[in-house]
C-alpha positions as CSV (number, residue, x, y, z in Angstrom):
1,M,32.8,15.9,-16.4
2,K,29.5,18.0,-16.3
3,R,27.6,14.7,-16.8
4,L,29.4,13.0,-14.0
5,T,28.9,15.9,-11.6
6,I,25.2,15.9,-12.6
7,F,24.9,12.1,-12.0
8,V,26.7,12.3,-8.6
9,M,24.2,15.2,-7.5
10,V,21.2,13.2,-8.5
11,A,22.2,10.1,-7.1
12,S,23.0,11.8,-3.7
13,I,19.6,13.4,-3.7
14,A,17.9,10.2,-4.5
15,G,19.8,8.4,-1.8
16,A,18.9,11.2,0.7
17,F,15.2,10.6,-0.1
18,A,15.5,6.9,0.4
19,V,17.2,7.2,3.7
20,G,14.7,9.8,4.8
21,A,11.8,7.5,3.9
22,A,13.3,4.6,5.7
23,A,13.9,6.8,8.8
24,Q,10.5,8.1,8.7
25,R,8.9,4.7,8.6
26,S,11.0,3.4,11.6
27,G,10.3,6.6,13.4
28,G,6.5,6.7,13.5
29,D,4.7,8.1,16.6
30,K,2.3,5.4,18.1
31,V,0.3,8.1,19.8
32,R,-0.6,9.8,16.5
33,G,-0.9,6.4,14.9
34,A,-3.7,5.5,17.4
35,Q,-5.5,8.7,16.5
36,I,-5.1,8.0,12.7
37,Y,-6.0,4.3,13.1
38,K,-9.2,5.2,15.0
39,A,-10.2,7.9,12.6
40,S,-9.2,6.2,9.2
41,C,-9.0,2.4,9.8
42,G,-11.4,2.0,12.9
43,S,-14.6,1.8,10.7
44,C,-13.4,-1.5,9.2
45,H,-10.7,-2.7,11.4
46,S,-10.0,-3.2,15.2
47,I,-7.1,-4.5,17.1
48,D,-9.0,-7.3,18.6
49,A,-12.2,-8.1,16.5
50,N,-12.7,-9.0,12.8
51,R,-15.0,-6.7,11.2
52,V,-15.2,-5.5,7.6
53,G,-11.4,-6.1,7.6
54,P,-9.4,-8.5,9.9
55,A,-8.3,-7.8,13.4
56,H,-4.9,-6.2,13.7
57,R,-3.5,-7.7,17.0
58,G,-0.1,-9.5,15.8
59,V,-0.4,-8.2,12.3
60,V,3.3,-7.3,12.3
61,G,5.3,-10.6,11.7
62,R,2.2,-12.5,10.7
63,R,1.8,-14.0,7.0
64,A,-0.8,-12.2,5.0
65,G,-4.3,-13.8,4.8
66,T,-3.9,-16.0,8.0
67,A,-5.7,-14.3,10.9
68,K,-8.1,-16.7,12.3
69,G,-11.8,-16.2,11.7
70,Y,-11.6,-13.6,8.8
71,S,-12.6,-14.6,5.2
72,Y,-9.7,-13.2,3.0
73,S,-9.7,-12.7,-0.6
74,S,-7.9,-15.5,-2.5
75,A,-5.4,-12.7,-3.7
76,M,-4.4,-12.1,0.0
77,R,-4.3,-15.6,0.9
78,R,-2.1,-16.4,-2.0
79,S,0.2,-13.4,-1.6
80,R,2.8,-15.1,0.5
81,I,3.6,-11.7,2.2
82,V,4.7,-11.5,5.7
83,W,3.7,-8.1,7.4
84,T,6.8,-6.1,8.2
85,P,7.0,-2.3,8.6
86,D,8.2,-2.1,5.0
87,T,5.6,-4.4,3.6
88,L,2.8,-2.7,5.5
89,D,4.1,0.7,4.3
90,R,3.9,-0.4,0.6
91,F,0.5,-1.9,1.2
92,L,-1.0,1.1,2.9
93,R,0.3,3.3,0.2
94,D,-1.6,1.3,-2.6
95,P,-3.2,-2.0,-1.5
96,Q,-4.5,-2.8,-5.0
97,K,-1.2,-2.3,-6.6
98,M,0.8,-4.6,-4.1
99,I,-1.9,-7.2,-4.1
100,P,-4.3,-6.8,-7.2
101,G,-7.7,-8.4,-6.1
102,T,-7.5,-7.6,-2.3
103,K,-10.7,-6.4,-0.6
104,M,-8.7,-3.4,0.8
105,G,-9.3,-0.3,-1.2
106,F,-8.3,2.4,1.4
107,R,-5.0,4.1,0.9
108,I,-2.9,6.4,3.2
109,G,-1.0,8.5,0.9
110,D,1.1,10.5,3.5
111,P,4.3,8.6,4.4
112,A,4.4,10.2,7.9
113,R,0.7,9.1,8.5
114,R,1.7,5.5,7.4
115,A,4.7,5.5,9.6
116,D,2.6,6.5,12.5
117,V,-0.1,3.8,11.9
118,I,2.7,1.2,11.6
119,A,4.3,2.3,14.9
120,Y,0.9,1.9,16.5
121,L,0.5,-1.6,15.0
122,E,3.9,-2.6,16.0
123,Q,3.1,-2.2,19.8
124,Y,0.7,-5.1,19.2
125,R,3.3,-7.4,17.5
126,T,3.4,-10.2,20.0
127,G,-0.2,-10.0,20.9
128,K,0.4,-7.9,24.1
129,D,0.5,-4.2,24.6
130,R,4.0,-2.9,25.2
């Protein structure tokens, strides 16, 4: 009985963390995300221009490695990933782990900061500001 009680407690705690992480991803703040994007991503990326990294307008919903005019790594082109809030979250947490061989080496370790950046990028989903 003790083992069952401990198992239920551990499962409940793990479930709470998973729900919290999902809620945090979907509840990012796009205003904070704009500030983080400018400070952390802006030296390599832009919403509208390819730089060291590709432009991000329309990234949410786009297949990885397909933005026009950018020279992607072969790893990114072959990845078959479609950028969703979840895939962006995993990628920003550890790009090299998700897509070994990608050019992207920068990480955003803090889940709240990732959620904010993703919320910022989501407003450019259709190629228009919302």
